[in-house]
N, C-alpha and C positions, 0 to 999 in steps of 0.2 A: 504494500500500500504506500502511496506517495505521501510525503509530509504535507500537512495542511498549508495552504497558501502557495504551493508550488504550481507552476503552470505545466500542463501536460498537452500532448498532441491528441486531438480527437479526430479520427478519420471519419469523414462524412460523405454521404451520397450527394452528388451535385448534378443537376440537369444542366447540360451545357450545349450551346449552339456553336457550331464550327462553320465559319463562312468559307467562301470559295477560295480564299487565300490561305486557309488553314488556321486562322486566328480563332482561339477558343474564348467564348464569353459565357461565364456562369450565369444561370438564370434563376435557379431555385436550389435551396439547400434542405436536405433532410437530416435532422439532428439525430444523435445516438438513441434518443427515446422515441423516435418516429415522427416527431413534430416537423412540419415543413414550413419553410419561410421563403417568400418571393424576394429576390434581390431587386431593390428599387432601381439601382444604377451601379455601374462599375466605373471607378475613377482610374487611377494610375495602375499600370501593370509593370513590374520590374523584378529582376532577380534580387533575392534578399535572403538573409539568414533569419530564421525564426528564433530570435534572441531569448524569448521567455521559455519556450518548450524544446528548443533545439531542432536542428534540421535545416535544410536549405531547399529553395525552390523558387518558383515564380510567385511573387506576392501580389495579389489582387486587392486593391482597396475597394471594398464594397460597402453599400449602404442598405441596411435592412431595417424597415420601419423607421427610417430617418436617422438611424445610428450607424456610425462608421465602424467597420470591423475589417480585419485582415484575414483573407482566405488564401491559403498556400496550395500550390500545385507542386507536389514532390515527384520529380521525374524518375522513372524506373531506370535502373542500370542494366536490366535484362533487355537485350535487343531482339529476343525471340518472342514470337506470339503477339497477341494484340493488347497486352497490358502496357500502356505508355506511362502510367503514373497514378498517384492517388492524391485526393484533396484532403486537407486538414485545416482545422481551426485550433487556436490555443484556448484552453479552458483552465481555470484555477481549480485545483483539486480540493 
């Protein structure tokens, strides 16, 4: 069990649009307890380190119900198959 107050990665299901140029845009998040949230808008997208929970990937600045959050796409190192990566958010334990 994680110590109280420490941030952890929470892998989430994300509905994503991919345009004709291959750009991914997250549209909806399903949290670990099954609740789903529409993403109001996506701001900046940039490579970044998840300082609170560890890990690295593409950080999407998203807005859900008007609140800013960071959604990370962690790229897979496995080049075989159709798994290109996983989405995660940081959550305090």
